[in-house]
Each structure stands twice: as structure tokens, then as C-alpha cells.
C-alpha positions in Angstrom: 42.4 131.8 52.0 41.8 129.8 48.7 40.5 126.9 50.2 38.3 128.4 52.5 36.8 129.8 49.2 36.6 126.4 47.3 35.1 124.7 50.4 32.2 127.9 50.0 31.7 127.7 46.8 31.4 123.6 47.5 29.0 124.3 50.3 26.6 126.9 48.2 26.2 124.4 45.5 25.3 121.5 47.7 22.6 123.1 49.6 21.5 124.7 46.2 21.4 121.2 44.8 19.1 120.3 48.1 15.4 120.4 47.1 13.2 123.0 48.5 11.1 122.0 51.2 7.4 121.0 49.8 4.5 123.6 50.4 1.7 121.5 51.6 -2.1 122.1 50.3 -2.6 124.5 53.1 0.1 126.6 52.9 -0.4 127.0 49.1 -4.1 127.6 50.0 -2.9 130.1 52.5 -0.8 132.4 50.4 -2.8 132.4 47.1 -5.8 132.1 48.2 -7.1 129.9 45.8 -8.2 126.5 46.0 -8.2 124.2 43.0 -10.4 120.9 42.7 -11.7 118.6 40.7 -15.0 116.5 39.8 -16.7 114.3 37.8 -19.5 115.0 35.4 -20.8 112.0 34.9 -21.3 110.6 38.1 -24.8 111.1 39.2 -25.1 112.0 42.2 -21.5 113.0 42.8 -21.1 115.5 39.6 -23.3 116.1 36.6 -24.6 118.6 34.5 -28.4 119.0 34.3 -30.5 119.5 31.3 -29.0 123.4 31.5 -25.8 122.3 31.2 -25.4 123.4 35.1 -22.9 121.7 37.0 -24.4 119.8 40.1 -24.3 116.8 42.6 -23.0 116.4 46.2 -19.4 117.4 45.3 -20.4 120.4 44.8 -21.9 121.3 47.8 -18.9 119.4 49.4 -16.4 121.9 47.8 -18.7 124.5 49.0 -18.5 123.3 52.6 -14.5 122.7 52.8 -14.4 126.6 51.0 -16.2 127.6 54.7 -14.1 125.7 56.9 -10.9 126.6 55.3 -11.7 130.5 55.5 -12.3 129.6 59.2 -9.4 127.5 59.4 -6.3 130.0 57.4 -8.3 133.2 58.9 -8.8 134.6 55.6 -11.8 136.6 54.4 -12.0 135.1 50.2 -10.7 131.6 49.0 -11.4 131.3 45.2 -12.0 128.0 43.6 -11.1 126.8 40.4 -13.2 123.5 39.5 -11.3 120.9 36.5 -13.3 118.1 34.9 -12.3 114.9 36.2 -12.7 111.6 34.5 -11.9 108.0 34.6 -8.7 108.5 33.1 -7.7 111.9 34.1 -8.4 111.6 37.8 -5.0 110.4 39.8 -2.8 112.3 36.9 -4.8 115.5 38.4 -3.3 114.9 41.9 0.4 113.3 40.6 1.1 116.8 38.6 -0.3 118.8 41.5 -2.9 120.2 39.8 -5.5 119.9 42.2 -6.0 119.9 46.0 -7.9 117.0 45.7 -10.7 115.2 43.9 -14.8 114.4 44.3 -15.8 111.6 42.3 -16.8 107.7 42.8 -13.5 106.5 43.4 -12.8 103.5 45.4 -10.3 103.6 48.3 -7.6 100.4 47.0 -4.0 99.7 47.6 -2.6 99.5 44.1 -2.8 103.6 43.3 0.0 105.4 41.4 2.7 107.3 43.6 2.1 110.9 44.6 -1.8 109.8 45.6 -3.6 108.6 48.7 -7.3 108.5 49.7 -8.9 110.2 52.6 -11.0 108.3 54.7 -14.6 106.7 53.3 -17.4 108.7 52.6 -19.6 106.3 50.7 -19.9 102.6 50.7 -21.6 100.9 47.4 -21.3 98.2 45.2 -21.9 96.2 41.7 -25.1 95.6 40.8 -26.9 94.9 37.7 -29.7 97.4 36.6 -32.6 94.7 34.9 -36.1 95.0 33.1 -38.0 93.8 35.7 -39.7 91.4 33.0 -35.6 90.0 33.2 -35.0 89.3 36.1 -35.5 85.8 36.9 -32.9 85.1 34.1 -30.4 86.0 36.1 -28.5 83.3 38.8 -25.4 84.6 40.2 -24.6 81.6 41.2 -24.3 80.4 37.8 -22.1 81.3 34.7 -24.4 84.0 33.1 -23.2 82.8 29.9 -26.1 83.4 27.5 -26.3 87.0 29.5 -25.4 90.1 27.3 -23.6 92.5 30.0 -23.2 96.5 29.4 -20.0 97.9 31.3 -17.8 100.9 31.1 -14.5 100.1 29.8 -11.5 99.9 31.9 -12.8 99.6 35.3 -12.8 98.2 38.7 -16.9 96.9 37.9 -15.6 95.4 34.5 -12.5 93.1 35.5 -14.6 92.0 38.2 -17.1 91.0 36.3 -14.6 89.0 33.5 -13.2 87.3 36.5 -16.2 86.4 38.2 -18.4 85.9 35.2 -15.6 84.5 32.0 -18.4 83.3 30.2 -20.8 86.1 29.8 -20.9 88.6 26.7 -19.7 91.9 27.5 -20.8 95.5 25.5 -18.1 98.0 26.4 -19.1 101.3 26.7 -16.9 104.6 27.4 -16.8 108.1 27.6 -19.0 111.0 29.8 -21.9 109.7 28.6 -21.1 105.6 29.0 -23.5 104.5 31.7 -26.2 106.9 30.1 -25.8 105.3 26.5 -25.3 101.9 28.0 -28.9 102.4 30.2 -30.1 103.2 27.2 -29.1 100.0 25.5 -30.8 98.2 28.0 -33.9 100.2 27.3 -34.0 99.1 23.7 -33.5 95.5 24.7 -30.1 95.4 23.2 -28.5 93.9 26.3 -29.2 92.5 29.0 -28.2 94.0 31.9 -25.5 97.1 32.6 -23.7 96.8 35.9 -22.1 99.4 37.8 -22.0 100.7 41.4 -25.5 100.7 42.5 -25.7 104.1 43.4 -24.3 105.6 39.6 -27.0 103.2 38.7 -30.1 104.7 40.9 -28.9 108.4 39.8 -29.2 107.6 36.1 -32.5 106.0 36.5 -33.9 108.7 38.3 -32.9 111.5 36.0 -33.8 109.2 32.8 -37.4 108.6 34.9 -37.2 105.1 34.8 -39.4 103.5 37.5 -37.3 101.1 39.6 -39.5 98.7 41.4 -42.0 98.5 38.8 -40.2 98.1 34.7 -36.5 98.3 36.0 -34.7 96.1 38.7 -31.2 96.6 40.7 -30.3 93.1 41.6 -28.8 91.2 43.6 -30.0 92.6 46.6 -26.9 92.6 48.5 -24.2 93.8 45.8 -21.3 91.8 44.5 -18.4 93.5 46.4 -18.4 96.4 48.7 -16.5 99.3 47.2 -15.5 102.4 50.2 -15.3 105.6 48.2 -13.0 108.4 49.3 -11.6 111.8 48.1 -8.0 111.4 46.0 -5.8 113.9 47.8 -2.1 114.1 47.8 0.5 111.6 49.1 2.6 112.7 51.9 0.7 115.8 52.8 -1.1 114.6 56.5 -2.3 117.8 57.4 -4.4 117.9 54.6 -5.5 114.6 54.8 -6.1 115.1 58.3 -8.1 118.6 57.9 -10.7 116.7 54.8 -11.0 114.1 57.6 -12.3 116.2 59.7 -14.6 118.0 57.4 -16.0 114.4 56.1 -17.4 113.9 59.7 -18.8 117.4 60.6 -22.5 117.8 60.8 -23.0 120.0 58.2 -21.8 117.1 55.6 -24.4 114.7 57.1 -26.7 117.2 56.4 -25.2 117.6 52.8 -25.8 113.6 52.6 -29.4 113.8 54.1 -30.3 115.9 51.1 -29.1 114.3 48.3 -29.8 110.5 49.5 -33.3 110.9 51.5 -34.5 108.9 48.5 -32.5 106.1 48.3 -31.8 106.4 51.9 -33.0 102.3 53.0 -30.3 101.4 50.0 -27.7 103.7 51.8 -28.2 102.0 55.1 -28.8 98.1 53.9 -25.3 98.3 51.9 -23.7 99.8 54.8 -24.7 97.4 56.8 -24.1 94.4 54.3 -20.7 95.8 54.1 -20.1 96.2 57.5 -20.8 92.4 58.2 -18.8 91.1 55.2 -15.6 92.7 55.0 -14.2 89.7 52.7 -16.4 92.0 50.1 -13.8 95.1 50.2 -11.1 95.4 48.0 
């Protein structure tokens, strides 16, 4: 009898020590009725604050689309949404800590990512380009060392890493924080730097918000980006059902309409970049 009791105690302790089956994102949303997301506030047109400090952007529209798709899939009448602010520095941590269900922003899909996170399928493609004053664009020879050029970049970004490898003799001025890209472009306008480098679509977004006249007073160069960055949503790792669901929403006609709304004015940029990157796969990370 004692042997049976001891055996039962050992078995109960063994099973108690086993980790419980982790809840998937879809199961969590079904149980709580809450979708928790993160989006950027410094990445026009994906996520930003307007002149009235209201949150705007393509990501906000995608979140609303996702909410509707979840209601249908999970047969829920109401799904609440909680939005967290993400940055260059906390975006992966928000998923690692399971604070949010996904993060929307200009996140380049790459292999060297932290444990606990993954990416969706690509939803946009862009690449590193330079915003320069029109009267200065002839001073840029991208086949040279750019030794006499001062370039503004966001600190601790893949753009900075790429340029330091490609043009180590150039002079770099670093900007950081939520307003880093804005302050960099303002430095360009004041002739304190020769160019500001970032993803082309983000440079276009800032230029539009600032009312800069592209083609007339400012130029985006080179015509084709130095590299090709495919953007994806950041997702938790090891949740294939959630990843499949997000990927399905990305390819819906409703999502295509969202993109048309946000990118009609720069459709030629997107088409040209997409074609260039498809024809030059070696430019991808």
C-alpha cells in the first residue's frame, strides 16, 4: 500500500512539473475577446502621429481589418483592441514577452532575429536610398567611396550597418529616437548634412508630411535602392495557426484596397522597386 501511495505521489509531482500546453494567440483572443497589438509612431505612412497628435497610418487600418476577420473566424460579436507603442528598440521584446499578438511597422524580414519571434509573409518592399537637395545630387557617385559626403542615419539600424560597410570613408551623423528621422531631414534642409539615408518609402512619407517638393527641390537617389528590404509583421514563434491567419489577411482584397488608399500617390515607386527587387534577388538580406 505504501508503495502505491509513493508511486502516486511521484507521478503527481512529475505531471505537475510538466509545462502546460501553451495557449495559441487565436485561443487567447477567443477566451478574452482582446486583440493586443503594437505599432510604430515614427514610421510614416505605416504608423505616425498627425498634427493633432492622433494616431494614423496603414497599420491602424490593417488592425481594424484584422479585428473584423477575427470576429468572423472566432464567432465573436465584440473584440476589443489594445494598442501599444513600439519602437526600434522594443519591437521584438514585445513579442518575446508575449505582451502583444503582433507588431506592425517597417520591419525588415531577416534570419538573425531573437528567439521567440517570427515574421509574417512580406507585405511591402523598399530599400535604402538617400534624400538629397536637387542642387547637390550630382555630387553623389555611388560607385565611389563618398569620402567627402556627410550622411545622416538613424542610430543602430540596418541602414547604418549597410552604409558603414559599403561607404566606410563617408562621414556619418547619427540621429535617434521617435523624431530621429524628422530631425535628420530638418538637418538636410538646413544644409548641415548632404543627405539623409533610410528606407525609400519612409523618406517619401516624411517628405510628404513636411511638404517637401520631391523632384523639384529634393530628390530620392539612387533610382533603384542599394538593397531590398521586404517588410513583415512581427509574430510570436511556434504559432503556425496565427501566422497562417495573418498571412491570409495580408492577401485579401480588403487589404489590397487599404494599400491602394495609402500608396496611390507613390504607386510608381512601389511598382518600380518591386520589379527591381524581383529581378535582383541578391539585393535582399
